[in-house]
PyMOL Python script that loads the backbone (N, CA, C, O; Angstrom):
from pymol import cmd

cmd.read_pdbstr("""\
ATOM      1  N   MET A   1      66.476  69.291 145.793  1.00  0.00           N
ATOM      2  CA  MET A   1      65.443  70.148 145.231  1.00  0.00           C
ATOM      3  C   MET A   1      65.202  69.771 143.686  1.00  0.00           C
ATOM      4  O   MET A   1      66.210  69.588 143.003  1.00  0.00           O
ATOM      5  N   SER A   2      64.246  69.674 143.235  1.00  0.00           N
ATOM      6  CA  SER A   2      63.974  69.490 141.825  1.00  0.00           C
ATOM      7  C   SER A   2      63.510  70.550 141.093  1.00  0.00           C
ATOM      8  O   SER A   2      62.702  71.370 141.528  1.00  0.00           O
ATOM      9  N   VAL A   3      64.110  70.566 139.720  1.00  0.00           N
ATOM     10  CA  VAL A   3      63.776  71.563 138.809  1.00  0.00           C
ATOM     11  C   VAL A   3      63.236  71.231 137.511  1.00  0.00           C
ATOM     12  O   VAL A   3      63.718  70.253 136.938  1.00  0.00           O
ATOM     13  N   VAL A   4      62.362  71.854 136.986  1.00  0.00           N
ATOM     14  CA  VAL A   4      61.823  71.580 135.615  1.00  0.00           C
ATOM     15  C   VAL A   4      62.291  72.869 134.797  1.00  0.00           C
ATOM     16  O   VAL A   4      62.096  74.011 135.213  1.00  0.00           O
ATOM     17  N   MET A   5      62.913  72.577 133.620  1.00  0.00           N
ATOM     18  CA  MET A   5      63.255  73.649 132.595  1.00  0.00           C
ATOM     19  C   MET A   5      62.445  73.461 131.326  1.00  0.00           C
ATOM     20  O   MET A   5      62.367  72.365 130.772  1.00  0.00           O
ATOM     21  N   VAL A   6      61.873  74.501 130.899  1.00  0.00           N
ATOM     22  CA  VAL A   6      61.172  74.516 129.646  1.00  0.00           C
ATOM     23  C   VAL A   6      61.626  75.442 128.766  1.00  0.00           C
ATOM     24  O   VAL A   6      61.710  76.640 129.033  1.00  0.00           O
ATOM     25  N   GLY A   7      61.944  74.914 127.658  1.00  0.00           N
ATOM     26  CA  GLY A   7      62.626  75.708 126.459  1.00  0.00           C
ATOM     27  C   GLY A   7      64.166  75.400 126.560  1.00  0.00           C
ATOM     28  O   GLY A   7      64.561  74.406 127.170  1.00  0.00           O
ATOM     29  N   GLY A   8      65.056  76.312 125.921  1.00  0.00           N
ATOM     30  CA  GLY A   8      66.504  76.083 125.809  1.00  0.00           C
ATOM     31  C   GLY A   8      66.853  75.474 124.606  1.00  0.00           C
ATOM     32  O   GLY A   8      65.999  75.206 123.762  1.00  0.00           O
ATOM     33  N   ASN A   9      68.135  75.213 124.445  1.00  0.00           N
ATOM     34  CA  ASN A   9      68.861  74.448 123.310  1.00  0.00           C
ATOM     35  C   ASN A   9      68.884  73.059 123.440  1.00  0.00           C
ATOM     36  O   ASN A   9      69.313  72.547 124.474  1.00  0.00           O
ATOM     37  N   GLU A  10      68.452  72.363 122.466  1.00  0.00           N
ATOM     38  CA  GLU A  10      68.610  70.953 122.491  1.00  0.00           C
ATOM     39  C   GLU A  10      70.003  70.415 122.714  1.00  0.00           C
ATOM     40  O   GLU A  10      70.162  69.339 123.292  1.00  0.00           O
ATOM     41  N   ARG A  11      70.929  71.073 122.308  1.00  0.00           N
ATOM     42  CA  ARG A  11      72.363  70.609 122.405  1.00  0.00           C
ATOM     43  C   ARG A  11      72.946  70.874 123.816  1.00  0.00           C
ATOM     44  O   ARG A  11      74.032  70.412 124.164  1.00  0.00           O
ATOM     45  N   MET A  12      72.231  71.576 124.537  1.00  0.00           N
ATOM     46  CA  MET A  12      72.632  71.982 125.949  1.00  0.00           C
ATOM     47  C   MET A  12      72.026  71.243 126.872  1.00  0.00           C
ATOM     48  O   MET A  12      72.303  71.486 128.046  1.00  0.00           O
ATOM     49  N   VAL A  13      71.136  70.256 126.585  1.00  0.00           N
ATOM     50  CA  VAL A  13      70.223  69.607 127.566  1.00  0.00           C
ATOM     51  C   VAL A  13      71.259  68.930 128.703  1.00  0.00           C
ATOM     52  O   VAL A  13      71.101  69.113 129.910  1.00  0.00           O
ATOM     53  N   CYS A  14      72.211  68.219 128.202  1.00  0.00           N
ATOM     54  CA  CYS A  14      73.112  67.434 129.235  1.00  0.00           C
ATOM     55  C   CYS A  14      73.892  68.432 130.051  1.00  0.00           C
ATOM     56  O   CYS A  14      74.188  68.216 131.227  1.00  0.00           O
ATOM     57  N   GLN A  15      74.264  69.681 129.310  1.00  0.00           N
ATOM     58  CA  GLN A  15      74.900  70.669 130.083  1.00  0.00           C
ATOM     59  C   GLN A  15      73.968  71.270 131.274  1.00  0.00           C
ATOM     60  O   GLN A  15      74.420  71.400 132.411  1.00  0.00           O
ATOM     61  N   TYR A  16      72.806  71.581 130.977  1.00  0.00           N
ATOM     62  CA  TYR A  16      71.774  72.064 131.811  1.00  0.00           C
ATOM     63  C   TYR A  16      71.672  71.160 133.099  1.00  0.00           C
ATOM     64  O   TYR A  16      71.713  71.557 134.263  1.00  0.00           O
ATOM     65  N   LYS A  17      71.524  69.787 132.627  1.00  0.00           N
ATOM     66  CA  LYS A  17      71.428  68.789 133.802  1.00  0.00           C
ATOM     67  C   LYS A  17      72.712  68.722 134.658  1.00  0.00           C
ATOM     68  O   LYS A  17      72.591  68.541 135.870  1.00  0.00           O
ATOM     69  N   ASP A  18      73.791  68.841 134.168  1.00  0.00           N
ATOM     70  CA  ASP A  18      74.995  68.883 134.811  1.00  0.00           C
ATOM     71  C   ASP A  18      75.253  69.971 135.723  1.00  0.00           C
ATOM     72  O   ASP A  18      75.837  69.793 136.793  1.00  0.00           O
ATOM     73  N   ILE A  19      74.795  71.196 135.293  1.00  0.00           N
ATOM     74  CA  ILE A  19      74.747  72.452 136.005  1.00  0.00           C
ATOM     75  C   ILE A  19      73.976  72.352 137.289  1.00  0.00           C
ATOM     76  O   ILE A  19      74.401  72.746 138.376  1.00  0.00           O
ATOM     77  N   CYS A  20      72.611  71.698 137.041  1.00  0.00           N
ATOM     78  CA  CYS A  20      71.637  71.509 138.121  1.00  0.00           C
ATOM     79  C   CYS A  20      72.375  70.374 139.095  1.00  0.00           C
ATOM     80  O   CYS A  20      72.241  70.493 140.313  1.00  0.00           O
ATOM     81  N   LYS A  21      72.963  69.544 138.681  1.00  0.00           N
ATOM     82  CA  LYS A  21      73.598  68.381 139.479  1.00  0.00           C
ATOM     83  C   LYS A  21      74.553  69.189 140.429  1.00  0.00           C
ATOM     84  O   LYS A  21      74.531  69.005 141.646  1.00  0.00           O
ATOM     85  N   ASN A  22      75.335  70.027 139.866  1.00  0.00           N
ATOM     86  CA  ASN A  22      76.380  70.729 140.660  1.00  0.00           C
ATOM     87  C   ASN A  22      75.674  71.613 141.726  1.00  0.00           C
ATOM     88  O   ASN A  22      76.286  71.836 142.770  1.00  0.00           O
ATOM     89  N   HIS A  23      74.582  72.072 141.564  1.00  0.00           N
ATOM     90  CA  HIS A  23      73.838  72.842 142.494  1.00  0.00           C
ATOM     91  C   HIS A  23      73.139  72.037 143.407  1.00  0.00           C
ATOM     92  O   HIS A  23      72.454  72.630 144.240  1.00  0.00           O
ATOM     93  N   GLY A  24      73.171  70.700 143.427  1.00  0.00           N
ATOM     94  CA  GLY A  24      72.385  69.741 144.063  1.00  0.00           C
ATOM     95  C   GLY A  24      70.874  69.669 143.810  1.00  0.00           C
ATOM     96  O   GLY A  24      70.056  69.579 144.725  1.00  0.00           O
ATOM     97  N   CYS A  25      70.553  69.716 142.484  1.00  0.00           N
ATOM     98  CA  CYS A  25      69.322  69.702 142.154  1.00  0.00           C
ATOM     99  C   CYS A  25      68.998  68.739 141.007  1.00  0.00           C
ATOM    100  O   CYS A  25      69.811  68.596 140.094  1.00  0.00           O
ATOM    101  N   GLU A  26      67.929  68.126 141.022  1.00  0.00           N
ATOM    102  CA  GLU A  26      67.552  66.979 139.902  1.00  0.00           C
ATOM    103  C   GLU A  26      66.813  67.907 138.954  1.00  0.00           C
ATOM    104  O   GLU A  26      66.174  68.883 139.347  1.00  0.00           O
ATOM    105  N   ALA A  27      66.947  67.520 137.585  1.00  0.00           N
ATOM    106  CA  ALA A  27      66.470  68.367 136.585  1.00  0.00           C
ATOM    107  C   ALA A  27      65.689  67.457 135.533  1.00  0.00           C
ATOM    108  O   ALA A  27      66.105  66.345 135.209  1.00  0.00           O
ATOM    109  N   LYS A  28      64.569  68.002 135.049  1.00  0.00           N
ATOM    110  CA  LYS A  28      63.944  67.689 133.927  1.00  0.00           C
ATOM    111  C   LYS A  28      64.009  68.736 132.753  1.00  0.00           C
ATOM    112  O   LYS A  28      63.803  69.915 133.042  1.00  0.00           O
ATOM    113  N   VAL A  29      64.256  68.421 131.568  1.00  0.00           N
ATOM    114  CA  VAL A  29      64.371  69.439 130.601  1.00  0.00           C
ATOM    115  C   VAL A  29      63.300  69.240 129.525  1.00  0.00           C
ATOM    116  O   VAL A  29      63.277  68.121 129.012  1.00  0.00           O
ATOM    117  N   PHE A  30      62.464  70.090 129.124  1.00  0.00           N
ATOM    118  CA  PHE A  30      61.643  70.008 128.090  1.00  0.00           C
ATOM    119  C   PHE A  30      61.887  71.023 126.964  1.00  0.00           C
ATOM    120  O   PHE A  30      61.373  72.141 127.001  1.00  0.00           O
ATOM    121  N   VAL A  31      62.608  70.651 126.051  1.00  0.00           N
ATOM    122  CA  VAL A  31      62.872  71.669 125.018  1.00  0.00           C
ATOM    123  C   VAL A  31      61.789  71.648 123.894  1.00  0.00           C
ATOM    124  O   VAL A  31      61.530  72.718 123.343  1.00  0.00           O
ATOM    125  N   ASN A  32      61.223  70.664 123.562  1.00  0.00           N
ATOM    126  CA  ASN A  32      60.171  70.641 122.531  1.00  0.00           C
ATOM    127  C   ASN A  32      58.860  69.884 123.187  1.00  0.00           C
ATOM    128  O   ASN A  32      58.985  68.901 123.917  1.00  0.00           O
ATOM    129  N   GLU A  33      57.756  70.386 122.883  1.00  0.00           N
ATOM    130  CA  GLU A  33      56.585  69.711 123.267  1.00  0.00           C
ATOM    131  C   GLU A  33      56.196  68.597 122.605  1.00  0.00           C
ATOM    132  O   GLU A  33      55.909  68.625 121.408  1.00  0.00           O
ATOM    133  N   LYS A  34      56.152  67.405 123.415  1.00  0.00           N
ATOM    134  CA  LYS A  34      55.756  66.104 122.916  1.00  0.00           C
ATOM    135  C   LYS A  34      54.763  65.657 123.997  1.00  0.00           C
ATOM    136  O   LYS A  34      55.142  65.104 125.029  1.00  0.00           O
ATOM    137  N   GLY A  35      53.547  65.903 123.735  1.00  0.00           N
ATOM    138  CA  GLY A  35      52.311  65.430 124.586  1.00  0.00           C
ATOM    139  C   GLY A  35      52.082  66.353 125.606  1.00  0.00           C
ATOM    140  O   GLY A  35      52.619  67.457 125.518  1.00  0.00           O
ATOM    141  N   ALA A  36      51.416  66.099 126.502  1.00  0.00           N
ATOM    142  CA  ALA A  36      50.869  66.872 127.634  1.00  0.00           C
ATOM    143  C   ALA A  36      52.077  67.246 128.688  1.00  0.00           C
ATOM    144  O   ALA A  36      52.586  66.495 129.520  1.00  0.00           O
ATOM    145  N   LEU A  37      52.372  68.557 128.426  1.00  0.00           N
ATOM    146  CA  LEU A  37      53.620  68.961 129.403  1.00  0.00           C
ATOM    147  C   LEU A  37      53.130  68.921 130.869  1.00  0.00           C
ATOM    148  O   LEU A  37      53.857  68.448 131.743  1.00  0.00           O
ATOM    149  N   LYS A  38      51.980  69.383 131.127  1.00  0.00           N
ATOM    150  CA  LYS A  38      51.459  69.467 132.514  1.00  0.00           C
ATOM    151  C   LYS A  38      51.532  68.107 133.069  1.00  0.00           C
ATOM    152  O   LYS A  38      51.809  68.058 134.267  1.00  0.00           O
ATOM    153  N   LYS A  39      51.359  67.089 132.512  1.00  0.00           N
ATOM    154  CA  LYS A  39      51.348  65.826 133.248  1.00  0.00           C
ATOM    155  C   LYS A  39      52.760  65.231 133.234  1.00  0.00           C
ATOM    156  O   LYS A  39      52.964  64.236 133.929  1.00  0.00           O
ATOM    157  N   LYS A  40      53.739  65.747 132.512  1.00  0.00           N
ATOM    158  CA  LYS A  40      55.100  65.082 132.568  1.00  0.00           C
ATOM    159  C   LYS A  40      55.695  65.990 133.662  1.00  0.00           C
ATOM    160  O   LYS A  40      56.595  65.487 134.336  1.00  0.00           O
ATOM    161  N   MET A  41      55.331  67.226 133.929  1.00  0.00           N
ATOM    162  CA  MET A  41      56.195  68.186 134.584  1.00  0.00           C
ATOM    163  C   MET A  41      56.283  67.653 136.217  1.00  0.00           C
ATOM    164  O   MET A  41      57.319  67.732 136.877  1.00  0.00           O
ATOM    165  N   GLY A  42      55.008  67.102 136.724  1.00  0.00           N
ATOM    166  CA  GLY A  42      55.151  66.715 138.004  1.00  0.00           C
ATOM    167  C   GLY A  42      54.962  67.953 138.896  1.00  0.00           C
ATOM    168  O   GLY A  42      54.266  68.893 138.512  1.00  0.00           O
ATOM    169  N   CYS A  43      55.598  67.953 140.118  1.00  0.00           N
ATOM    170  CA  CYS A  43      55.619  68.887 140.891  1.00  0.00           C
ATOM    171  C   CYS A  43      56.847  69.192 141.630  1.00  0.00           C
ATOM    172  O   CYS A  43      57.099  68.753 142.752  1.00  0.00           O
ATOM    173  N   PRO A  44      57.742  70.114 140.808  1.00  0.00           N
ATOM    174  CA  PRO A  44      59.043  70.313 141.140  1.00  0.00           C
ATOM    175  C   PRO A  44      59.093  71.593 142.296  1.00  0.00           C
ATOM    176  O   PRO A  44      58.077  72.141 142.723  1.00  0.00           O
ATOM    177  N   ASP A  45      60.195  71.872 142.619  1.00  0.00           N
ATOM    178  CA  ASP A  45      60.384  72.717 143.464  1.00  0.00           C
ATOM    179  C   ASP A  45      60.508  74.298 142.876  1.00  0.00           C
ATOM    180  O   ASP A  45      60.270  75.327 143.507  1.00  0.00           O
ATOM    181  N   LEU A  46      60.942  74.176 141.513  1.00  0.00           N
ATOM    182  CA  LEU A  46      61.230  75.386 140.807  1.00  0.00           C
ATOM    183  C   LEU A  46      60.726  75.083 139.256  1.00  0.00           C
ATOM    184  O   LEU A  46      60.707  73.919 138.858  1.00  0.00           O
ATOM    185  N   LEU A  47      60.388  75.994 138.541  1.00  0.00           N
ATOM    186  CA  LEU A  47      60.129  75.929 137.025  1.00  0.00           C
ATOM    187  C   LEU A  47      60.859  77.166 136.648  1.00  0.00           C
ATOM    188  O   LEU A  47      60.768  78.306 137.102  1.00  0.00           O
ATOM    189  N   ILE A  48      61.686  76.613 135.604  1.00  0.00           N
ATOM    190  CA  ILE A  48      62.678  77.661 134.855  1.00  0.00           C
ATOM    191  C   ILE A  48      62.085  77.902 133.331  1.00  0.00           C
ATOM    192  O   ILE A  48      61.783  76.945 132.617  1.00  0.00           O
ATOM    193  N   LEU A  49      61.973  79.021 132.982  1.00  0.00           N
ATOM    194  CA  LEU A  49      61.468  78.986 131.637  1.00  0.00           C
ATOM    195  C   LEU A  49      62.477  79.764 130.845  1.00  0.00           C
ATOM    196  O   LEU A  49      62.812  80.873 131.261  1.00  0.00           O
ATOM    197  N   PHE A  50      62.998  79.270 129.720  1.00  0.00           N
ATOM    198  CA  PHE A  50      63.894  80.082 128.762  1.00  0.00           C
ATOM    199  C   PHE A  50      63.161  80.814 127.884  1.00  0.00           C
ATOM    200  O   PHE A  50      62.958  80.232 126.818  1.00  0.00           O
ATOM    201  N   THR A  51      62.655  82.003 127.996  1.00  0.00           N
ATOM    202  CA  THR A  51      61.588  82.640 127.206  1.00  0.00           C
ATOM    203  C   THR A  51      62.083  82.896 125.742  1.00  0.00           C
ATOM    204  O   THR A  51      61.184  83.036 124.913  1.00  0.00           O
ATOM    205  N   SER A  52      63.282  82.972 125.330  1.00  0.00           N
ATOM    206  CA  SER A  52      63.679  83.285 124.025  1.00  0.00           C
ATOM    207  C   SER A  52      63.417  81.968 123.239  1.00  0.00           C
ATOM    208  O   SER A  52      63.055  82.098 122.070  1.00  0.00           O
ATOM    209  N   THR A  53      63.527  80.988 123.636  1.00  0.00           N
ATOM    210  CA  THR A  53      63.487  79.576 122.828  1.00  0.00           C
ATOM    211  C   THR A  53      62.439  78.750 123.165  1.00  0.00           C
ATOM    212  O   THR A  53      62.627  77.533 123.195  1.00  0.00           O
ATOM    213  N   VAL A  54      61.453  79.187 123.402  1.00  0.00           N
ATOM    214  CA  VAL A  54      60.199  78.518 123.845  1.00  0.00           C
ATOM    215  C   VAL A  54      58.905  79.029 123.136  1.00  0.00           C
ATOM    216  O   VAL A  54      58.799  80.249 123.006  1.00  0.00           O
ATOM    217  N   SER A  55      57.945  78.250 122.682  1.00  0.00           N
ATOM    218  CA  SER A  55      56.765  78.626 122.091  1.00  0.00           C
ATOM    219  C   SER A  55      55.796  79.137 123.255  1.00  0.00           C
ATOM    220  O   SER A  55      55.855  78.690 124.401  1.00  0.00           O
ATOM    221  N   HIS A  56      54.968  80.044 122.872  1.00  0.00           N
ATOM    222  CA  HIS A  56      53.761  80.544 123.744  1.00  0.00           C
ATOM    223  C   HIS A  56      53.057  79.362 124.124  1.00  0.00           C
ATOM    224  O   HIS A  56      52.841  79.336 125.335  1.00  0.00           O
ATOM    225  N   ARG A  57      52.651  78.428 123.527  1.00  0.00           N
ATOM    226  CA  ARG A  57      51.889  77.368 123.920  1.00  0.00           C
ATOM    227  C   ARG A  57      52.571  76.547 125.207  1.00  0.00           C
ATOM    228  O   ARG A  57      51.909  76.201 126.185  1.00  0.00           O
ATOM    229  N   MET A  58      54.007  76.290 125.046  1.00  0.00           N
ATOM    230  CA  MET A  58      54.485  75.537 125.949  1.00  0.00           C
ATOM    231  C   MET A  58      54.561  76.486 127.247  1.00  0.00           C
ATOM    232  O   MET A  58      54.415  75.958 128.350  1.00  0.00           O
ATOM    233  N   VAL A  59      54.791  77.913 127.144  1.00  0.00           N
ATOM    234  CA  VAL A  59      54.865  78.666 128.369  1.00  0.00           C
ATOM    235  C   VAL A  59      53.613  78.651 128.995  1.00  0.00           C
ATOM    236  O   VAL A  59      53.545  78.604 130.223  1.00  0.00           O
ATOM    237  N   ASN A  60      52.501  78.690 128.207  1.00  0.00           N
ATOM    238  CA  ASN A  60      51.169  78.725 128.738  1.00  0.00           C
ATOM    239  C   ASN A  60      50.808  77.657 129.459  1.00  0.00           C
ATOM    240  O   ASN A  60      50.139  77.816 130.479  1.00  0.00           O
ATOM    241  N   SER A  61      51.175  76.480 129.060  1.00  0.00           N
ATOM    242  CA  SER A  61      50.816  75.149 129.641  1.00  0.00           C
ATOM    243  C   SER A  61      51.700  74.849 130.902  1.00  0.00           C
ATOM    244  O   SER A  61      51.258  74.140 131.807  1.00  0.00           O
ATOM    245  N   ALA A  62      53.054  75.443 130.952  1.00  0.00           N
ATOM    246  CA  ALA A  62      53.881  75.088 132.067  1.00  0.00           C
ATOM    247  C   ALA A  62      53.434  76.101 133.170  1.00  0.00           C
ATOM    248  O   ALA A  62      53.388  75.717 134.339  1.00  0.00           O
ATOM    249  N   VAL A  63      53.108  77.370 132.839  1.00  0.00           N
ATOM    250  CA  VAL A  63      52.681  78.400 133.759  1.00  0.00           C
ATOM    251  C   VAL A  63      51.411  77.962 134.393  1.00  0.00           C
ATOM    252  O   VAL A  63      51.275  78.130 135.605  1.00  0.00           O
ATOM    253  N   GLU A  64      50.402  77.376 133.636  1.00  0.00           N
ATOM    254  CA  GLU A  64      49.128  76.924 134.270  1.00  0.00           C
ATOM    255  C   GLU A  64      49.461  75.752 135.291  1.00  0.00           C
ATOM    256  O   GLU A  64      49.055  75.735 136.452  1.00  0.00           O
ATOM    257  N   GLY A  65      50.222  74.816 134.729  1.00  0.00           N
ATOM    258  CA  GLY A  65      50.672  73.801 135.761  1.00  0.00           C
ATOM    259  C   GLY A  65      51.218  74.407 137.018  1.00  0.00           C
ATOM    260  O   GLY A  65      50.691  74.191 138.109  1.00  0.00           O
ATOM    261  N   ALA A  66      52.103  75.041 136.891  1.00  0.00           N
ATOM    262  CA  ALA A  66      52.828  75.642 138.194  1.00  0.00           C
ATOM    263  C   ALA A  66      51.914  76.441 139.073  1.00  0.00           C
ATOM    264  O   ALA A  66      51.892  76.246 140.288  1.00  0.00           O
ATOM    265  N   LYS A  67      51.104  77.401 138.444  1.00  0.00           N
ATOM    266  CA  LYS A  67      50.292  78.236 139.167  1.00  0.00           C
ATOM    267  C   LYS A  67      49.288  77.194 140.119  1.00  0.00           C
ATOM    268  O   LYS A  67      49.049  77.407 141.307  1.00  0.00           O
ATOM    269  N   ARG A  68      48.823  76.166 139.428  1.00  0.00           N
ATOM    270  CA  ARG A  68      47.868  75.130 140.076  1.00  0.00           C
ATOM    271  C   ARG A  68      48.441  74.593 141.280  1.00  0.00           C
ATOM    272  O   ARG A  68      47.761  74.302 142.264  1.00  0.00           O
ATOM    273  N   ASN A  69      49.959  74.429 141.194  1.00  0.00           N
ATOM    274  CA  ASN A  69      50.543  73.717 142.399  1.00  0.00           C
ATOM    275  C   ASN A  69      51.446  74.565 142.999  1.00  0.00           C
ATOM    276  O   ASN A  69      52.412  74.081 143.588  1.00  0.00           O
ATOM    277  N   ASN A  70      51.253  75.967 142.933  1.00  0.00           N
ATOM    278  CA  ASN A  70      52.071  76.870 143.849  1.00  0.00           C
ATOM    279  C   ASN A  70      53.434  76.639 143.589  1.00  0.00           C
ATOM    280  O   ASN A  70      54.142  76.633 144.596  1.00  0.00           O
ATOM    281  N   ILE A  71      54.071  76.420 142.360  1.00  0.00           N
ATOM    282  CA  ILE A  71      55.547  76.316 142.102  1.00  0.00           C
ATOM    283  C   ILE A  71      56.087  77.726 141.710  1.00  0.00           C
ATOM    284  O   ILE A  71      55.561  78.419 140.839  1.00  0.00           O
ATOM    285  N   PRO A  72      57.087  78.055 142.367  1.00  0.00           N
ATOM    286  CA  PRO A  72      57.566  79.371 141.860  1.00  0.00           C
ATOM    287  C   PRO A  72      58.255  79.294 140.520  1.00  0.00           C
ATOM    288  O   PRO A  72      58.821  78.246 140.210  1.00  0.00           O
ATOM    289  N   ILE A  73      58.249  80.224 139.787  1.00  0.00           N
ATOM    290  CA  ILE A  73      58.670  80.439 138.388  1.00  0.00           C
ATOM    291  C   ILE A  73      59.673  81.556 138.214  1.00  0.00           C
ATOM    292  O   ILE A  73      59.529  82.738 138.526  1.00  0.00           O
ATOM    293  N   ALA A  74      60.886  80.867 137.566  1.00  0.00           N
ATOM    294  CA  ALA A  74      62.026  81.765 137.204  1.00  0.00           C
ATOM    295  C   ALA A  74      62.013  81.881 135.693  1.00  0.00           C
ATOM    296  O   ALA A  74      61.983  80.863 135.003  1.00  0.00           O
ATOM    297  N   GLN A  75      62.033  83.112 135.152  1.00  0.00           N
ATOM    298  CA  GLN A  75      61.989  83.228 133.796  1.00  0.00           C
ATOM    299  C   GLN A  75      63.440  83.816 133.452  1.00  0.00           C
ATOM    300  O   GLN A  75      63.895  84.734 134.134  1.00  0.00           O
ATOM    301  N   ILE A  76      64.136  83.284 132.412  1.00  0.00           N
ATOM    302  CA  ILE A  76      65.350  83.865 131.860  1.00  0.00           C
ATOM    303  C   ILE A  76      65.156  83.967 130.539  1.00  0.00           C
ATOM    304  O   ILE A  76      64.644  83.047 129.902  1.00  0.00           O
ATOM    305  N   HIS A  77      65.590  85.228 129.921  1.00  0.00           N
ATOM    306  CA  HIS A  77      65.474  85.373 128.490  1.00  0.00           C
ATOM    307  C   HIS A  77      66.633  84.484 127.714  1.00  0.00           C
ATOM    308  O   HIS A  77      66.349  83.835 126.707  1.00  0.00           O
ATOM    309  N   SER A  78      67.923  84.512 128.256  1.00  0.00           N
ATOM    310  CA  SER A  78      68.934  83.871 127.665  1.00  0.00           C
ATOM    311  C   SER A  78      68.750  82.313 127.893  1.00  0.00           C
ATOM    312  O   SER A  78      68.059  81.887 128.819  1.00  0.00           O
ATOM    313  N   SER A  79      69.336  81.579 127.095  1.00  0.00           N
ATOM    314  CA  SER A  79      69.565  80.018 127.284  1.00  0.00           C
ATOM    315  C   SER A  79      70.900  79.572 127.531  1.00  0.00           C
ATOM    316  O   SER A  79      71.304  78.450 127.225  1.00  0.00           O
ATOM    317  N   SER A  80      71.690  80.600 128.174  1.00  0.00           N
ATOM    318  CA  SER A  80      73.039  80.218 128.437  1.00  0.00           C
ATOM    319  C   SER A  80      73.245  79.531 129.679  1.00  0.00           C
ATOM    320  O   SER A  80      72.364  79.485 130.537  1.00  0.00           O
ATOM    321  N   ALA A  81      74.379  78.990 129.815  1.00  0.00           N
ATOM    322  CA  ALA A  81      74.663  78.253 131.044  1.00  0.00           C
ATOM    323  C   ALA A  81      75.057  79.318 132.177  1.00  0.00           C
ATOM    324  O   ALA A  81      74.802  78.960 133.327  1.00  0.00           O
ATOM    325  N   ALA A  82      75.649  80.586 132.006  1.00  0.00           N
ATOM    326  CA  ALA A  82      75.793  81.385 132.882  1.00  0.00           C
ATOM    327  C   ALA A  82      74.433  81.946 133.451  1.00  0.00           C
ATOM    328  O   ALA A  82      74.327  82.214 134.648  1.00  0.00           O
ATOM    329  N   ALA A  83      73.469  82.104 132.624  1.00  0.00           N
ATOM    330  CA  ALA A  83      72.185  82.531 133.067  1.00  0.00           C
ATOM    331  C   ALA A  83      71.419  81.435 134.006  1.00  0.00           C
ATOM    332  O   ALA A  83      70.743  81.699 135.000  1.00  0.00           O
ATOM    333  N   LEU A  84      71.640  80.360 133.552  1.00  0.00           N
ATOM    334  CA  LEU A  84      70.991  79.178 134.533  1.00  0.00           C
ATOM    335  C   LEU A  84      71.841  79.028 135.839  1.00  0.00           C
ATOM    336  O   LEU A  84      71.273  78.614 136.849  1.00  0.00           O
ATOM    337  N   ASN A  85      73.206  79.351 135.873  1.00  0.00           N
ATOM    338  CA  ASN A  85      73.787  79.320 137.048  1.00  0.00           C
ATOM    339  C   ASN A  85      73.245  80.359 138.040  1.00  0.00           C
ATOM    340  O   ASN A  85      72.993  80.086 139.214  1.00  0.00           O
ATOM    341  N   GLN A  86      73.090  81.522 137.508  1.00  0.00           N
ATOM    342  CA  GLN A  86      72.573  82.615 138.370  1.00  0.00           C
ATOM    343  C   GLN A  86      71.271  82.455 138.750  1.00  0.00           C
ATOM    344  O   GLN A  86      71.051  82.929 139.865  1.00  0.00           O
ATOM    345  N   VAL A  87      70.349  81.961 138.223  1.00  0.00           N
ATOM    346  CA  VAL A  87      69.091  81.626 138.658  1.00  0.00           C
ATOM    347  C   VAL A  87      69.170  80.445 139.795  1.00  0.00           C
ATOM    348  O   VAL A  87      68.554  80.554 140.855  1.00  0.00           O
ATOM    349  N   LEU A  88      69.852  79.491 139.529  1.00  0.00           N
ATOM    350  CA  LEU A  88      70.173  78.402 140.455  1.00  0.00           C
ATOM    351  C   LEU A  88      70.708  78.913 141.903  1.00  0.00           C
ATOM    352  O   LEU A  88      70.269  78.561 142.998  1.00  0.00           O
ATOM    353  N   LEU A  89      71.701  79.778 141.658  1.00  0.00           N
ATOM    354  CA  LEU A  89      72.507  80.346 142.794  1.00  0.00           C
ATOM    355  C   LEU A  89      71.369  81.217 143.682  1.00  0.00           C
ATOM    356  O   LEU A  89      71.373  81.216 144.913  1.00  0.00           O
ATOM    357  N   ARG A  90      70.494  81.887 142.947  1.00  0.00           N
ATOM    358  CA  ARG A  90      69.605  82.753 143.626  1.00  0.00           C
ATOM    359  C   ARG A  90      68.566  81.874 144.410  1.00  0.00           C
ATOM    360  O   ARG A  90      68.126  82.191 145.515  1.00  0.00           O
ATOM    361  N   HIS A  91      68.203  80.688 143.696  1.00  0.00           N
ATOM    362  CA  HIS A  91      66.926  80.019 144.358  1.00  0.00           C
ATOM    363  C   HIS A  91      67.574  78.897 145.195  1.00  0.00           C
ATOM    364  O   HIS A  91      67.002  78.583 146.239  1.00  0.00           O
ATOM    365  N   CYS A  92      68.643  78.297 144.864  1.00  0.00           N
ATOM    366  CA  CYS A  92      69.256  77.158 145.714  1.00  0.00           C
ATOM    367  C   CYS A  92      70.375  77.563 146.622  1.00  0.00           C
ATOM    368  O   CYS A  92      70.508  76.935 147.673  1.00  0.00           O
ATOM    369  N   GLY A  93      71.238  78.593 146.320  1.00  0.00           N
ATOM    370  CA  GLY A  93      72.296  79.020 147.139  1.00  0.00           C
ATOM    371  C   GLY A  93      73.390  78.261 147.414  1.00  0.00           C
ATOM    372  O   GLY A  93      74.221  78.590 148.260  1.00  0.00           O
ATOM    373  N   VAL A  94      73.456  77.181 146.704  1.00  0.00           N
ATOM    374  CA  VAL A  94      74.528  76.223 146.797  1.00  0.00           C
ATOM    375  C   VAL A  94      75.457  76.161 145.625  1.00  0.00           C
ATOM    376  O   VAL A  94      74.889  76.199 144.533  1.00  0.00           O
ATOM    377  N   LEU A  95      76.761  76.072 145.614  1.00  0.00           N
ATOM    378  CA  LEU A  95      77.603  75.943 144.610  1.00  0.00           C
ATOM    379  C   LEU A  95      78.789  74.948 144.820  1.00  0.00           C
ATOM    380  O   LEU A  95      79.616  74.776 143.924  1.00  0.00           O
TER     381      LEU A  95
END
""", "prot")
cmd.dss("prot")
cmd.show_as("cartoon", "prot")
cmd.util.cbc("prot")
cmd.orient("prot")
């Protein structure tokens, strides 16, 4: 399963990827907007938005790309590892 995360903390990018790897997922993490997000996102199985640490512009761009490709969206207010684990358990079901 492939996952794209938008937002979060820059210092936790490696930890986010490790958590996804433990759940059997490949992850792309976009903390800052550098160029066209829609093109870089690809077509993942799940889009995770860390809503407290992301700009409205990035959210709009990511949601627009996800809706166009019928990608499910999970929104998390917290950028913590525990919150990410809960979302991946809900959507992947593997630990």
